[in-house]
Backbone as a chain_set.jsonl record, in Angstrom:
{"seq": "MSDLQPSRLEKLRIVEGFLRHQLGQVEKWIAEEQQRQAEQRRGQERRPPVPDWMLEVGIGAGKPPVAVHVGGCHMSGKRVHGISRDEARRALTDGVQACTHCRADTQLGVLE", "coords": {"N": [[-17.208, -84.038, -8.186], [-15.52, -85.477, -6.796], [-16.629, -87.812, -6.338], [-16.556, -89.006, -8.808], [-13.602, -90.285, -8.063], [-12.181, -93.228, -6.824], [-13.406, -94.57, -3.892], [-11.789, -94.68, -0.365], [-11.969, -97.642, 0.351], [-13.101, -98.833, -1.928], [-10.854, -98.861, -3.32], [-9.25, -100.411, -1.617], [-10.861, -103.022, -1.702], [-10.181, -103.522, -4.129], [-7.282, -103.701, -4.254], [-7.572, -106.071, -2.937], [-8.611, -108.083, -4.455], [-6.69, -108.181, -6.167], [-4.762, -109.331, -4.647], [-5.588, -112.158, -3.928], [-5.718, -112.978, -6.843], [-3.134, -113.061, -6.966], [-2.569, -114.55, -4.822], [-3.654, -117.363, -5.317], [-2.387, -117.663, -7.629], [0.082, -118.223, -6.966], [-0.514, -120.406, -4.937], [-1.354, -122.472, -6.931], [1.392, -122.223, -8.3], [2.589, -123.665, -6.248], [1.49, -126.334, -5.646], [2.03, -127.504, -8.315], [5.044, -127.381, -7.923], [5.415, -129.297, -5.79], [4.028, -131.669, -7.225], [5.85, -131.426, -9.085], [8.344, -132.327, -7.9], [7.219, -134.883, -6.24], [7.246, -136.742, -8.52], [9.658, -137.181, -9.654], [10.983, -137.973, -6.672], [9.251, -140.771, -6.844], [10.613, -141.817, -9.744], [13.38, -141.622, -8.765], [13.423, -143.641, -6.993], [12.65, -146.244, -8.106], [14.22, -146.597, -10.088], [16.778, -148.676, -11.144], [19.182, -150.344, -8.623], [22.697, -149.266, -9.346], [24.957, -151.152, -11.157], [27.9, -153.216, -9.689], [29.851, -153.682, -11.623], [30.686, -153.056, -14.896], [30.389, -153.129, -18.309], [31.685, -151.445, -21.065], [30.425, -151.318, -24.448], [31.768, -150.836, -27.735], [30.835, -149.144, -30.835], [29.303, -150.427, -34.217], [29.518, -153.548, -36.463], [28.954, -156.542, -34.462], [29.109, -155.234, -31.565], [31.979, -154.516, -30.297], [34.027, -155.213, -26.814], [35.079, -152.497, -24.952], [35.855, -151.125, -22.51], [36.251, -151.605, -19.013], [34.04, -150.619, -16.124], [34.245, -149.601, -12.621], [30.958, -149.84, -11.517], [29.218, -146.891, -11.388], [30.713, -145.374, -12.572], [31.841, -141.739, -13.651], [32.852, -141.83, -16.127], [32.346, -143.701, -18.054], [30.561, -144.339, -20.849], [27.258, -144.374, -22.689], [26.719, -146.565, -23.724], [26.726, -148.896, -21.955], [26.661, -151.436, -19.574], [25.96, -153.598, -16.851], [27.73, -156.629, -15.088], [28.881, -158.989, -14.021], [31.5, -159.804, -10.944], [32.519, -161.645, -11.706], [32.652, -161.776, -14.784], [33.341, -159.094, -14.869], [36.547, -159.878, -14.149], [37.183, -161.728, -15.812], [36.647, -160.345, -18.42], [38.853, -158.612, -18.539], [41.03, -159.785, -18.272], [41.063, -160.92, -20.853], [41.324, -159.408, -22.393], [40.156, -156.826, -22.446], [40.404, -153.47, -21.678], [40.719, -151.277, -18.672], [39.219, -148.828, -17.689], [40.98, -145.619, -17.476], [40.285, -143.705, -15.502], [38.634, -145.045, -13.453], [39.803, -147.195, -12.553], [39.292, -150.004, -12.927], [40.829, -152.17, -13.124], [42.646, -152.175, -11.06], [40.78, -151.936, -8.853], [39.89, -155.083, -8.689], [42.145, -156.1, -8.458], [43.312, -157.271, -10.895], [46.126, -156.813, -12.586], [47.921, -155.509, -15.378]], "CA": [[-15.77, -83.879, -9.173], [-15.4, -86.345, -5.893], [-17.531, -88.874, -6.848], [-15.515, -90.337, -9.552], [-12.876, -90.829, -7.546], [-12.747, -94.27, -5.863], [-13.305, -94.325, -2.484], [-10.591, -95.491, 0.106], [-12.871, -99.002, 0.971], [-13.039, -99.44, -3.168], [-9.236, -99.22, -3.45], [-8.533, -101.547, -0.802], [-11.385, -103.892, -2.635], [-9.381, -103.653, -5.272], [-5.976, -104.186, -3.863], [-7.546, -107.592, -2.058], [-8.637, -109.017, -5.546], [-5.448, -108.582, -6.84], [-3.907, -109.898, -4.035], [-6.321, -113.031, -4.242], [-5.181, -113.308, -7.484], [-1.708, -113.436, -6.739], [-2.516, -115.91, -4.127], [-3.995, -118.402, -6.493], [-1.184, -118.135, -9.053], [1.497, -118.81, -6.124], [-0.757, -122.164, -4.776], [-1.097, -123.083, -8.529], [3.007, -122.721, -8.694], [3.006, -124.543, -5.014], [1.157, -127.625, -6.27], [2.92, -127.899, -9.431], [6.433, -127.923, -7.546], [4.796, -130.225, -5.361], [3.848, -132.388, -8.054], [7.503, -132.114, -9.822], [9.031, -133.213, -6.569], [7.022, -136.66, -5.921], [7.456, -137.266, -9.71], [11.754, -137.034, -9.201], [11.165, -138.973, -5.793], [9.228, -141.81, -7.558], [12.096, -141.356, -10.621], [14.386, -141.91, -8.112], [12.992, -144.677, -6.215], [12.178, -147.272, -9.174], [15.714, -146.54, -10.696], [17.627, -149.663, -10.496], [20.705, -149.788, -8.584], [24.19, -149.283, -10.053], [26.224, -152.03, -10.656], [29.068, -152.838, -8.817], [30.883, -153.674, -12.543], [29.948, -152.308, -15.599], [31.425, -153.366, -19.454], [31.395, -150.101, -22.436], [30.914, -151.692, -25.87], [31.604, -149.898, -29.214], [29.623, -149.237, -32.004], [29.405, -150.99, -35.292], [28.872, -154.371, -36.225], [29.578, -157.042, -32.97], [29.799, -154.501, -30.76], [33.18, -155.233, -28.946], [34.124, -154.455, -25.152], [35.995, -151.522, -25.263], [36.455, -150.917, -21.486], [35.504, -152.1, -17.94], [34.448, -149.961, -15.592], [33.473, -149.356, -11.654], [29.836, -149.165, -10.813], [28.753, -145.658, -11.031], [31.849, -144.411, -13.132], [31.393, -140.768, -14.532], [33.288, -141.924, -17.584], [31.615, -144.764, -18.615], [29.169, -144.027, -21.583], [26.064, -144.622, -22.531], [26.554, -147.853, -24.129], [27.415, -150.353, -20.423], [25.335, -152.87, -19.195], [26.007, -154.231, -16.2], [28.218, -157.566, -15.402], [29.351, -159.423, -12.65], [32.751, -159.316, -10.613], [33.926, -162.838, -12.329], [32.73, -161.247, -15.561], [34.51, -158.107, -15.268], [38.007, -160.574, -14.343], [37.513, -162.326, -17.218], [36.925, -159.819, -19.646], [40.407, -157.574, -18.088], [42.231, -161.322, -18.39], [40.854, -161.321, -22.211], [42.365, -157.741, -23.086], [39.668, -155.528, -22.85], [40.879, -152.206, -21.27], [40.29, -150.702, -17.958], [39.551, -147.301, -17.742], [41.92, -145.284, -16.989], [40.135, -143.159, -14.271], [38.319, -145.662, -12.143], [40.546, -148.255, -12.357], [38.526, -151.167, -12.526], [41.816, -153.282, -13.065], [43.449, -152.022, -9.415], [39.925, -152.434, -8.133], [39.706, -156.286, -9.046], [43.013, -157.092, -8.362], [43.902, -157.742, -11.697], [46.94, -155.697, -13.374], [48.55, -156.227, -16.453]], "C": [[-14.864, -85.722, -7.606], [-15.887, -87.495, -5.883], [-17.235, -89.732, -8.159], [-14.49, -90.74, -9.415], [-13.391, -92.434, -6.881], [-12.864, -93.829, -4.443], [-12.178, -95.231, -2.046], [-10.993, -97.227, -0.192], [-12.822, -99.395, -0.822], [-11.276, -100.069, -3.521], [-8.998, -100.554, -2.393], [-9.547, -102.991, -1.643], [-10.313, -104.334, -3.313], [-7.955, -104.57, -5.54], [-6.669, -105.746, -2.936], [-8.003, -108.36, -2.945], [-7.548, -109.201, -6.309], [-4.558, -109.706, -6.014], [-4.755, -111.93, -3.923], [-5.622, -113.554, -5.037], [-3.964, -113.959, -7.369], [-1.643, -114.704, -5.794], [-2.582, -117.256, -4.6], [-3.034, -118.649, -7.346], [0.079, -118.93, -7.768], [0.922, -120.472, -5.894], [-0.784, -122.827, -5.45], [0.09, -123.715, -8.305], [3.302, -123.476, -7.544], [2.796, -126.184, -5.278], [1.696, -128.51, -7.426], [4.31, -128.268, -9.395], [6.382, -128.985, -6.484], [5.026, -131.695, -5.933], [5.468, -133.199, -8.801], [8.177, -132.853, -8.919], [8.605, -134.453, -6.428], [7.13, -137.34, -7.371], [8.957, -137.53, -9.736], [11.598, -138.165, -7.971], [10.856, -140.253, -6.316], [10.127, -142.491, -8.371], [13.406, -142.342, -9.668], [14.258, -143.467, -7.139], [12.739, -145.758, -7.125], [13.156, -146.975, -10.457], [16.405, -147.595, -10.414], [18.724, -149.408, -10.048], [21.761, -150.023, -9.22], [24.916, -150.592, -9.725], [26.919, -152.378, -10.685], [30.185, -152.999, -10.104], [30.158, -153.195, -14.149], [30.842, -152.656, -17.387], [30.882, -152.28, -20.549], [31.814, -151.156, -23.361], [31.179, -150.396, -26.775], [30.486, -149.891, -30.114], [29.801, -150.035, -33.223], [29.044, -152.582, -34.8], [30.115, -155.52, -34.791], [29.684, -156.469, -31.148], [30.813, -154.85, -29.797], [33.186, -154.636, -28.166], [34.896, -153.759, -25.352], [36.594, -150.975, -23.823], [35.706, -151.589, -20.327], [35.842, -151.167, -16.825], [33.631, -150.234, -14.098], [32.478, -148.957, -11.945], [29.401, -147.763, -10.55], [29.865, -144.863, -11.677], [31.519, -142.985, -13.585], [32.024, -140.973, -15.701], [32.786, -142.89, -17.896], [30.374, -143.765, -19.817], [27.967, -144.966, -21.853], [25.672, -146.398, -22.794], [27.252, -149.377, -22.92], [26.367, -150.841, -20.277], [26.413, -153.379, -17.627], [26.535, -155.964, -16.215], [29.022, -157.816, -13.905], [30.838, -159.541, -12.415], [33.833, -160.513, -11.676], [33.411, -162.446, -13.708], [33.582, -160.481, -16.124], [35.981, -158.76, -15.178], [38.09, -160.749, -15.716], [37.577, -161.286, -18.54], [38.61, -158.924, -19.432], [40.924, -158.612, -18.655], [42.08, -161.111, -19.798], [41.342, -160.314, -22.472], [41.482, -156.431, -23.451], [40.05, -154.923, -21.069], [39.93, -152.029, -20.516], [40.25, -149.625, -17.957], [40.234, -146.832, -16.659], [41.405, -144.34, -15.978], [39.488, -143.652, -12.867], [39.022, -146.928, -11.807], [40.273, -149.242, -12.164], [39.996, -152.349, -12.434], [42.681, -153.488, -11.72], [42.303, -152.674, -8.414], [39.616, -153.605, -7.716], [41.194, -157.09, -8.707], [44.089, -157.513, -9.663], [44.83, -156.617, -12.292], [47.536, -156.734, -14.425], [49.974, -156.718, -16.579]], "O": [[-13.986, -86.572, -7.758], [-15.283, -88.293, -5.167], [-17.627, -90.871, -8.414], [-14.031, -91.51, -10.258], [-14.533, -92.757, -6.555], [-12.401, -92.778, -3.999], [-11.658, -96.135, -2.701], [-10.282, -97.921, -0.919], [-12.39, -100.539, -0.967], [-10.776, -101.156, -3.813], [-8.498, -101.611, -2.777], [-8.895, -103.911, -2.138], [-9.651, -105.35, -3.101], [-7.603, -105.455, -6.32], [-5.836, -106.369, -2.279], [-7.98, -109.539, -2.592], [-7.382, -110.183, -7.033], [-3.891, -110.629, -6.481], [-3.919, -112.831, -3.844], [-4.857, -114.449, -4.678], [-3.746, -115.147, -7.608], [-0.874, -115.654, -5.939], [-1.757, -118.136, -4.357], [-2.829, -119.774, -7.8], [0.702, -119.986, -7.882], [1.467, -121.478, -6.347], [-0.38, -123.958, -5.179], [0.282, -124.921, -8.148], [4.363, -124.091, -7.655], [3.656, -127.056, -5.157], [1.788, -129.735, -7.506], [4.879, -129.019, -10.186], [7.436, -129.596, -6.309], [5.758, -132.587, -5.504], [5.955, -134.316, -8.978], [8.573, -133.99, -9.18], [9.481, -135.316, -6.461], [7.098, -138.571, -7.366], [9.094, -138.73, -9.972], [12.066, -139.275, -8.226], [11.794, -141.045, -6.399], [10.531, -143.6, -8.019], [14.037, -143.366, -9.932], [15.222, -144.136, -6.768], [12.469, -146.632, -6.302], [12.812, -147.129, -11.629], [16.789, -147.593, -9.244], [19.446, -148.555, -10.565], [21.827, -151.131, -9.753], [25.326, -151.034, -8.652], [27.39, -152.241, -11.814], [31.32, -152.576, -9.884], [28.936, -153.06, -14.212], [32.019, -152.299, -17.449], [29.69, -152.294, -20.856], [32.881, -151.77, -23.364], [30.851, -149.235, -26.53], [29.445, -150.546, -30.069], [30.955, -150.457, -33.152], [28.615, -152.989, -33.721], [31.277, -155.391, -34.407], [30.08, -156.965, -30.093], [30.598, -155.371, -28.702], [32.613, -153.547, -28.194], [35.768, -154.22, -26.088], [37.694, -150.424, -23.846], [34.618, -152.114, -20.564], [36.963, -150.828, -16.444], [32.593, -150.894, -14.116], [32.436, -147.895, -12.566], [29.214, -147.482, -9.366], [29.973, -143.683, -11.343], [30.432, -143.125, -14.145], [31.706, -140.119, -16.528], [33.195, -142.505, -18.991], [29.631, -142.821, -19.548], [27.774, -146.067, -21.336], [24.812, -147.144, -22.324], [27.938, -150.377, -23.129], [25.285, -150.651, -20.832], [27.642, -153.398, -17.702], [26.021, -156.697, -17.061], [29.53, -157.069, -13.069], [31.568, -159.429, -13.4], [34.976, -160.47, -12.131], [34.13, -163.242, -14.313], [34.291, -160.618, -17.122], [36.767, -158.331, -16.023], [38.783, -160.177, -16.557], [38.376, -161.401, -19.47], [39.344, -158.761, -20.406], [41.384, -158.365, -19.77], [43.216, -161.085, -20.273], [42.313, -160.63, -23.16], [41.709, -155.483, -24.202], [40.029, -155.44, -19.952], [38.751, -152.25, -20.789], [41.317, -149.083, -18.248], [40.266, -147.203, -15.486], [42.388, -144.006, -15.316], [39.586, -143.168, -11.739], [38.752, -147.591, -10.806], [40.838, -149.784, -11.213], [39.994, -153.276, -11.624], [43.236, -154.523, -11.35], [42.508, -153.514, -7.538], [39.11, -153.69, -6.597], [41.361, -158.309, -8.694], [45.245, -157.921, -9.556], [44.319, -155.514, -12.488], [47.645, -157.959, -14.466], [50.332, -157.322, -17.59]]}, "num_chains": 1, "name": "protein.A"}
């Protein structure tokens, strides 16, 4: 009856095989994570710099300007594009609203 039972050495070999399999899985996960981090770094390096000033435009025909934001303002929408300091001042003096959160008008020294 003892011949049917695996020996201690056989049991250890089974555990060794299982651990090798697990180690292979962990090594695969490490390689995938390293690749993900490298891709993320490359994406951040290639991202264009945040403009100093942004103009948010509305939707519809002509896409009228809606607000002037300081670059990086968390309240700016998806329909923004970078503009120069002079363009931002001109937009504010032409009646475009300043963002109420970043207060681009205060930053530019243009108050209503």
